[in-house]
TIDOMI-28999 format. One record per residue (C-alpha): residue in three letters; x, y, z. Coordinates in steps of 0.25 Angstrom, whole numbers, padded with zeros to 4 digits, always signed. Example, Ala and Ser with C-alpha at 12.3 -4.5 7.8 and 13.67 -1.06 7.14 Angstrom:
REM residues 2
ALA+0049-0018+0031 SER+0055-0004+0029 
END
This chain:
REM residues 560
MET+0053+0048+0102 ASN+0044+0059+0107 ASN+0035+0068+0098 GLY+0044+0080+0100 LYS+0056+0072+0095 VAL+0048+0067+0084 ILE+0044+0081+0079 ILE+0058+0086+0080 LEU+0064+0074+0072 TRP+0053+0075+0062 SER+0056+0090+0059 PHE+0070+0087+0059 LEU+0068+0076+0048 LEU+0060+0085+0039 PHE+0070+0096+0041 ASN+0081+0087+0036 GLN+0073+0082+0025 THR+0070+0096+0020 VAL+0084+0101+0021 LYS+0089+0088+0014 THR+0079+0090+0002 VAL+0083+0105+0000 ASP+0098+0101+0001 GLU+0097+0090-0009 ALA+0090+0100-0019 ASP+0103+0108-0020 LYS+0113+0100-0028 ASP+0123+0111-0031 GLN+0135+0108-0022 SER+0141+0122-0024 LYS+0129+0128-0016 ARG+0128+0118-0005 PHE+0136+0126+0005 PHE+0126+0138+0004 ASN+0114+0129+0004 THR+0106+0130+0017 SER+0100+0117+0016 TYR+0114+0111+0014 ILE+0119+0118+0027 LEU+0107+0114+0035 ASN+0108+0099+0030 SER+0122+0099+0033 ILE+0119+0104+0047 ILE+0109+0094+0050 SER+0114+0082+0042 SER+0123+0077+0053 PRO+0112+0077+0064 ILE+0103+0070+0054 LEU+0113+0059+0051 LEU+0115+0057+0066 LEU+0100+0057+0068 LYS+0098+0046+0056 GLN+0109+0038+0063 ALA+0102+0039+0076 ILE+0089+0034+0070 LYS+0096+0023+0063 TYR+0103+0018+0075 GLN+0089+0018+0083 TYR+0082+0011+0071 PRO+0092+0002+0064 VAL+0089-0006+0052 CYS+0091-0021+0053 LYS+0099-0026+0041 PRO+0096-0039+0034 ASP+0104-0051+0036 GLY+0107-0053+0022 ALA+0105-0047+0008 VAL+0092-0042+0004 LYS+0089-0042-0011 VAL+0077-0037-0019 GLN+0069-0049-0024 LYS+0067-0047-0039 THR+0056-0058-0041 THR+0042-0059-0036 ASP+0045-0072-0028 LEU+0040-0072-0014 CYS+0050-0070-0003 PRO+0054-0081+0006 GLN+0046-0075+0017 GLU+0033-0074+0009 LYS+0035-0089+0004 LEU+0036-0093+0019 PHE+0024-0085+0022 LEU+0016-0092+0011 LYS+0021-0106+0015 ASN+0016-0103+0029 ARG+0003-0095+0025 LEU-0001-0105+0015 HIS-0001-0117+0025 LYS-0010-0109+0035 VAL-0019-0104+0023 GLN-0021-0119+0018 THR-0026-0123+0032 VAL-0036-0111+0032 LEU-0040-0115+0018 LYS-0043-0129+0022 ASP-0049-0127+0035 GLU-0058-0114+0032 PHE-0061-0116+0017 GLY-0059-0130+0014 ILE-0048-0127+0004 ASP-0037-0138+0002 LYS-0030-0132-0009 PRO-0021-0119-0008 LEU-0027-0105-0010 ARG-0018-0093-0010 LEU-0027-0081-0006 ALA-0024-0066-0003 PHE-0032-0054+0001 CYS-0030-0041-0007 CYS-0035-0027-0001 SER-0036-0014-0008 GLY-0032+0000-0004 GLY-0041+0011+0001 GLY-0036+0018+0014 ASN-0043+0015+0027 ARG-0055+0009+0019 ALA-0046-0002+0013 MET-0040-0004+0027 ILE-0053-0006+0034 GLY-0059-0013+0022 SER-0047-0023+0022 LEU-0049-0025+0037 GLY-0063-0029+0035 PHE-0060-0038+0023 LEU-0049-0045+0029 THR-0057-0047+0042 GLY-0067-0054+0033 ALA-0056-0063+0027 VAL-0051-0066+0041 LYS-0065-0070+0046 SER-0067-0079+0034 LYS-0053-0086+0036 ILE-0049-0082+0022 PHE-0039-0072+0027 ASP-0032-0084+0034 ALA-0031-0091+0020 CYS-0025-0079+0013 LEU-0010-0077+0010 TYR-0009-0062+0007 VAL-0016-0049+0010 ALA-0013-0038+0000 GLY-0016-0024+0002 LEU-0013-0009-0002 SER-0015+0004+0004 GLY-0026+0004+0015 SER-0028-0011+0015 THR-0013-0013+0020 TRP-0017-0005+0032 THR-0025-0017+0036 ILE-0016-0028+0030 ALA-0004-0023+0037 PRO-0009-0023+0052 LEU-0016-0036+0050 THR-0004-0043+0045 TYR+0006-0036+0055 LEU-0003-0039+0067 GLY-0006-0053+0061 ALA+0009-0056+0060 ARG+0012-0050+0074 CYS+0000-0056+0082 CYS-0002-0069+0074 GLU-0003-0077+0087 ASN-0012-0067+0094 LYS-0022-0062+0084 ASN-0029-0067+0072 ALA-0032-0058+0059 LEU-0046-0056+0064 ASP-0042-0050+0077 ILE-0032-0041+0070 LEU-0042-0036+0060 THR-0052-0033+0071 ASP-0042-0026+0079 MET-0038-0017+0067 LYS-0052-0013+0065 ASN-0054-0009+0079 SER-0041-0001+0079 LEU-0046+0006+0066 ASP-0059+0009+0072 ILE-0052+0018+0082 SER-0040+0023+0074 LEU-0048+0027+0061 SER-0059+0035+0069 LYS-0052+0042+0081 ASP-0038+0046+0077 ALA-0035+0060+0072 TYR-0037+0063+0057 PHE-0037+0074+0047 CYS-0049+0076+0039 ALA-0053+0082+0025 GLN-0067+0082+0020 GLY-0070+0069+0028 ILE-0058+0062+0024 TYR-0049+0058+0035 SER-0034+0057+0035 PRO-0026+0045+0042 PRO-0026+0047+0058 LEU-0015+0055+0064 LEU-0003+0047+0069 PRO-0005+0044+0084 LEU+0005+0050+0093 SER+0009+0037+0098 LEU+0014+0033+0084 THR+0022+0047+0081 ASP+0035+0042+0087 ASN+0034+0029+0079 PHE+0031+0037+0066 PHE+0043+0047+0068 ILE+0053+0036+0072 ASP+0050+0029+0059 VAL+0051+0042+0051 SER+0064+0044+0058 LYS+0069+0030+0053 ARG+0065+0034+0039 PHE+0073+0047+0040 ALA+0085+0040+0046 TYR+0086+0029+0035 ASP+0083+0039+0024 GLN+0069+0034+0020 PRO+0059+0043+0014 LEU+0048+0050+0022 THR+0035+0052+0015 LEU+0020+0052+0018 ILE+0020+0037+0019 ASN+0027+0038+0033 ILE+0016+0047+0038 PHE+0004+0040+0031 GLY+0009+0026+0035 SER+0010+0030+0050 LEU-0004+0036+0050 VAL-0011+0024+0043 SER-0003+0014+0052 SER-0007+0021+0065 TYR-0021+0015+0063 SER-0019+0003+0053 LEU-0007-0002+0061 LYS-0012+0003+0075 LEU-0013-0012+0080 LEU+0002-0013+0079 GLY+0003-0003+0091 HIS+0015+0005+0093 ASN+0022-0003+0082 CYS+0012+0001+0071 LEU+0021+0011+0064 ASP+0033+0002+0065 ALA+0029-0012+0061 THR+0036-0017+0048 TRP+0032-0028+0038 SER+0044-0036+0040 SER+0042-0037+0055 ILE+0030-0047+0052 ALA+0037-0054+0040 GLN+0042-0066+0049 SER+0028-0068+0056 LEU+0021-0067+0042 GLN+0029-0079+0037 SER+0021-0088+0046 GLY+0009-0086+0037 HIS+0000-0082+0048 MET-0005-0070+0041 PRO-0007-0067+0026 LEU+0004-0059+0020 PRO+0001-0044+0018 LEU+0005-0038+0004 CYS+0004-0023+0004 ALA+0005-0015-0009 SER+0011-0002-0014 ILE+0015+0003-0028 PHE+0027+0010-0034 GLU+0027+0018-0047 THR+0035+0012-0058 SER+0031+0024-0068 PRO+0021+0035-0067 ARG+0008+0029-0063 HIS+0013+0015-0065 TYR+0014+0007-0052 ASP+0019-0007-0048 TRP+0015-0014-0035 PHE+0024-0016-0022 GLU+0020-0026-0012 MET+0024-0027+0003 SER+0023-0038+0013 PRO+0030-0041+0026 PHE+0040-0049+0018 GLN+0043-0041+0005 ALA+0041-0028-0002 GLY+0042-0026-0017 SER+0036-0028-0031 GLU+0038-0036-0044 ILE+0046-0025-0051 LEU+0054-0021-0039 GLY+0057-0034-0032 TYR+0055-0037-0017 ILE+0062-0034-0004 PRO+0060-0038+0010 VAL+0050-0027+0015 GLN+0059-0022+0026 TYR+0069-0017+0016 LEU+0060-0008+0008 GLY+0066+0006+0010 SER+0080+0001+0011 ASP+0090+0002+0000 PHE+0093-0009-0010 CYS+0105-0009-0020 LYS+0105-0018-0032 GLY+0094-0027-0027 GLU+0099-0029-0013 LEU+0097-0021+0001 SER+0107-0011+0003 SER+0117-0014+0014 SER+0117+0000+0020 ASN+0104+0006+0018 HIS+0094-0002+0026 ARG+0082+0006+0031 PRO+0071+0002+0041 GLU+0059-0005+0036 TYR+0047+0003+0034 PRO+0035+0000+0044 ILE+0022-0005+0039 SER+0016+0008+0043 PHE+0024+0015+0032 TYR+0020+0005+0022 LEU+0005+0007+0026 GLY+0007+0021+0022 MET+0014+0017+0009 TYR+0003+0007+0005 GLY-0008+0017+0007 SER-0001+0029+0001 ALA-0012+0033-0009 PHE-0007+0048-0007 ALA+0005+0044-0016 ALA-0005+0044-0028 THR-0002+0055-0038 VAL-0013+0064-0044 GLN-0011+0056-0057 ASP-0014+0043-0049 ILE-0027+0049-0044 ASN-0031+0054-0058 GLU-0028+0041-0064 GLU-0037+0034-0054 GLN-0048+0043-0057 ILE-0046+0040-0072 LYS-0048+0025-0068 LEU-0060+0028-0060 ARG-0067+0039-0069 GLY-0061+0038-0082 SER-0058+0053-0082 HIS-0045+0060-0087 THR-0034+0064-0077 PHE-0032+0078-0072 ALA-0019+0079-0079 GLU-0025+0075-0093 ASN-0036+0085-0091 LEU-0028+0097-0086 PHE-0024+0103-0099 GLU-0034+0098-0108 VAL-0042+0110-0113 ASN-0051+0110-0125 SER-0053+0121-0136 ASP-0066+0126-0130 GLU-0059+0128-0116 LEU-0047+0136-0123 GLU-0058+0145-0130 LEU-0064+0148-0117 ARG-0050+0152-0111 GLY-0049+0162-0123 ASN-0039+0153-0130 LYS-0028+0163-0128 GLY-0016+0167-0119 ILE-0009+0158-0109 MET-0021+0148-0107 ASN-0021+0146-0122 PHE-0007+0143-0122 LEU-0008+0133-0110 TYR-0020+0126-0115 SER-0016+0125-0130 ASN-0001+0124-0130 GLN+0002+0109-0131 PHE+0016+0110-0125 VAL+0011+0117-0113 GLN-0001+0107-0111 ASN+0008+0095-0112 TYR+0018+0101-0102 MET+0007+0104-0092 LYS+0001+0090-0094 ASP+0015+0084-0091 LEU+0017+0093-0079 THR+0003+0089-0074 GLN+0005+0075-0076 GLN+0018+0075-0068 VAL+0011+0083-0056 LEU+0000+0073-0056 ALA+0009+0061-0057 ASP+0019+0066-0046 ARG+0019+0056-0034 LYS+0025+0063-0022 PRO+0036+0055-0015 ILE+0031+0059-0001 THR+0018+0051-0004 TYR+0024+0037-0006 ALA+0034+0028+0001 GLN+0048+0028-0005 PHE+0059+0017-0004 PRO+0072+0014-0010 ASN+0069+0006-0023 PHE+0075-0008-0019 SER+0073-0012-0034 ASN+0082+0000-0039 GLU+0091+0007-0029 ASN+0091+0019-0038 SER+0076+0022-0036 SER+0066+0024-0025 LEU+0053+0016-0023 GLY+0040+0023-0020 LEU+0028+0015-0015 PHE+0014+0019-0013 ASP-0001+0015-0012 ALA-0004+0004-0022 GLY-0018+0009-0023 ILE-0013+0020-0032 ASP-0011+0009-0043 PHE-0023+0000-0039 ASN-0030-0003-0026 ILE-0029-0018-0024 PRO-0016-0025-0022 VAL-0017-0037-0030 PRO-0003-0035-0036 THR+0003-0039-0023 LEU-0004-0052-0023 ILE-0001-0056-0038 ASP+0013-0050-0041 ARG+0020-0061-0035 PRO+0017-0075-0042 GLU+0021-0083-0030 ARG+0009-0078-0022 ASP+0000-0085-0032 LEU-0013-0081-0025 ASP-0026-0089-0028 LEU-0036-0079-0022 ILE-0035-0064-0020 ILE-0046-0057-0011 ILE-0047-0042-0014 TYR-0053-0032-0005 ASP-0055-0018-0011 SER-0058-0006-0002 ASN-0065+0000-0014 GLN-0079-0003-0020 GLY-0074-0010-0032 ASP-0061-0006-0038 LEU-0063-0010-0053 GLN-0051-0001-0057 THR-0042-0008-0047 ILE-0046-0022-0052 ARG-0043-0017-0066 GLU-0029-0012-0062 ILE-0026-0026-0055 ALA-0029-0032-0069 ALA-0020-0023-0076 TYR-0009-0025-0066 GLY-0010-0040-0068 LYS-0010-0039-0083 ARG+0002-0029-0082 LYS+0009-0039-0073 GLY+0005-0052-0081 LEU-0003-0057-0069 ALA-0016-0065-0071 LEU-0028-0059-0065 PRO-0043-0062-0067 ASP-0049-0056-0080 ALA-0061-0051-0072 PHE-0052-0040-0066 CYS-0053-0033-0080 THR-0068-0036-0082 ILE-0075-0034-0069 THR-0084-0021-0068 TYR-0085-0012-0056 ASP-0099-0016-0053 GLN-0095-0030-0053 LEU-0083-0027-0044 SER-0090-0018-0034 GLY-0104-0025-0034 HIS-0100-0037-0026 ASP-0093-0040-0013 MET-0083-0050-0020 THR-0079-0051-0034 VAL-0072-0064-0039 PHE-0061-0063-0050 ASN-0057-0076-0056 ASP-0068-0083-0049 PRO-0066-0099-0048 ARG-0081-0101-0048 THR-0081-0097-0063 GLU-0077-0103-0076 SER-0068-0091-0079 TYR-0059-0094-0067 ASN-0044-0094-0070 LYS-0037-0103-0059 ASN-0024-0097-0064 ILE-0027-0084-0057 ALA-0031-0079-0044 THR-0045-0076-0040 TYR-0049-0062-0034 LEU-0060-0059-0024 TYR-0063-0044-0024 PHE-0070-0037-0013 PRO-0074-0022-0015 THR-0079-0013-0004 ARG-0093-0012-0006 ASP-0104-0002-0001 ILE-0094+0008+0004 ASP-0091+0021-0003 VAL-0076+0022-0003 THR-0076+0036-0009 VAL-0081+0043+0003 ALA-0077+0044+0018 PRO-0074+0036+0026 TYR-0071+0025+0016 ILE-0063+0034+0006 THR-0049+0029+0004 PHE-0043+0042+0010 ASN-0051+0043+0022 PHE-0044+0037+0035 LYS-0055+0039+0046 TYR-0065+0028+0049 LEU-0075+0027+0060 PRO-0076+0014+0066 GLU-0090+0011+0060 GLU-0084+0014+0046 ILE-0072+0005+0049 GLU-0082-0006+0053 PHE-0091-0004+0041 LEU-0080-0005+0031 ALA-0073-0017+0038 ASP-0086-0025+0040 LYS-0090-0022+0025 THR-0077-0028+0019 GLU-0077-0039+0029 GLN-0091-0043+0026 ALA-0089-0042+0011 PHE-0078-0053+0012 LEU-0086-0062+0022 SER-0099-0061+0013 GLN-0091-0068+0002 ILE-0084-0078+0010 GLN-0091-0091+0005 GLU-0088-0086-0010 ILE-0074-0083-0006 LYS-0072-0097+0000 GLN-0078-0104-0012 ILE-0068-0096-0021 MET-0056-0099-0012 GLN-0060-0114-0013 LEU-0061-0114-0029 VAL-0049-0105-0031 SER-0040-0115-0022 CYS-0046-0127-0030 GLU-0044-0121-0044 ARG-0030-0114-0041 HIS-0024-0126-0034 ALA-0031-0138-0040 
END
C-alpha cells in the first residue's frame, strides 16, 4: 500500500466516522428521509461494507479450536503453570551454581513508570541484574508505563532469539538503538520538552494497515493507536519491519520453555469515579481479579455469558498498541492531577477553591448585583461546584484503550496507564496467590516515591494481602537516602517469614523534575542515556553482596 492510497483510505475512514456519528444523533425516523447525513451514509454504506469485507478477506481472524471461556478464579492458567515448572528448574540450577542456594527461591523484578526515563532506567537496572546472574534466577518482570517499553522488547527478542543472543546482548543492542533513535529522529518541542519522534516513513504503511483492520472489525480508534506506534517505533525498533505487528501470543509457546522470565504488564480500569482496579497482561492471559482472565489474543473480541462469541472474533492487538495503552498517562483527568498534587503538597483542589469566597472578598466586590448573587447564593454555588467537579473528572474516551467487557457483555472496558493510580506494579505480582513470591526487587524511576509505597500498603489492606509493616512507617528521607531499602529484612528480629521481602531502589542524584529526565520529555542525547542507564546499573551492582546474603537467608527461612 503506497502513501497515496494510505492518505485516501485514512480520509475515507474519518469521513465515514463523522457521517455515522451525525446520523446516529438523529433518532427521529420521520425525519430521516430529509436528513442529509442519512442520505450520505446510505450512499457510502454499501462501498464501506464492501471495503470492510475486502479487508477482512485480506486479514482473516483465526478461530479457536474449542470453546474459550472467562476464567473466574485467580488460578494460574495451564501455560503459566508449565512455564513455572520449566523456569523453576532452570532457576534452581542458577541458584545453586551462582549463589550456593539449595532451597527454592521465587524472585521477581518490579519496575515503575516514568516515560522514557523509566524505560532507560529499567534498561540499566536489568543490565545490572543480568550481569550479576540474578536475572537468570527470577521468575517474573513486572512493569507499568515506561518500564514496559524495555520489558516488552527484551522479552520478545529473548523468546525469538533464545538460541542466538542472551539477555545482555539484547539489552546492549537496545541501548545502542536508543542512542540513535532518541537523539536524531524528528520531534515537536515546547519549552524544552520534546514529544515522541515522528513515525518513520518506513512504518506508515504498517500503521495504516493496522488502523484499517480495526476499522473493518469495528474496533475503536483512539489516541492509543497513534501513541503506541510512535513509542514502538523506537522501543521495538530491533524487531525490524515487524515492530508494529508483533503480538504477545506469538511468543507464548516459546516462553513456556522457561528460557526467559515472564513479563507482567499493568494497566488499570475505573470501577467508579477515582476508584481503580488493576489489570495484568502477559503473553498468556489478560485480566484481573474482579473481571476474570482470558487468553490475551481475545482481548477485543466479544464474549457472551462468559464465553467467546462464535461470530465476533476480532484480530489480536499488537504489542505496539499495548505499549501505548500501558503508557497512556494523558488519560488522566484534571481531578487525577489535582488529587496527585494534594498527596504531594497537601493543598486543596482547584474545584474545592473555585467558589470559596469569604466575606471580606464580597465586601471588596461591593456585595451587590450579580456577583453577590453568584457568590452568596448557596444553590448556585452547589450547582457550579457540581458542574466543575464533573468537568474536572471527565475522562475523554479518545484518550484510552476501549474493549468489549468480557466480564459483562453489556458494557465496555476502558484501560489506561496504571501510574494514574500508583506508580509501582506490585499488584500484578501479589494478586494471584499461586505466584507465591519470596523476594521482590523494585526499581523506581523516581527519587523516592513515599506516596506510592503508602498506596501499595493501602492496596494490600484493601485486598487482604499481607505486606511489610514498614511500608506504613518508612519516611521519605529513609527511602530516598540509600541506594537500597530492605522491607521485611531477614537479618532482623522483626522478620516475618510468612510474607515476601522487598528490596527498593530509587533513582538517586538525578533531578526528575526537569529536562531531560522529566517524565513527559522524549528526547535524550546518547550521553544522557548512558548516564542514566549506568547510574541505575551501578546502583544495583553496588548492593550485590547484600542482595546475595538476603537471597540466601530468605530461601532458608521461607523454605526451611
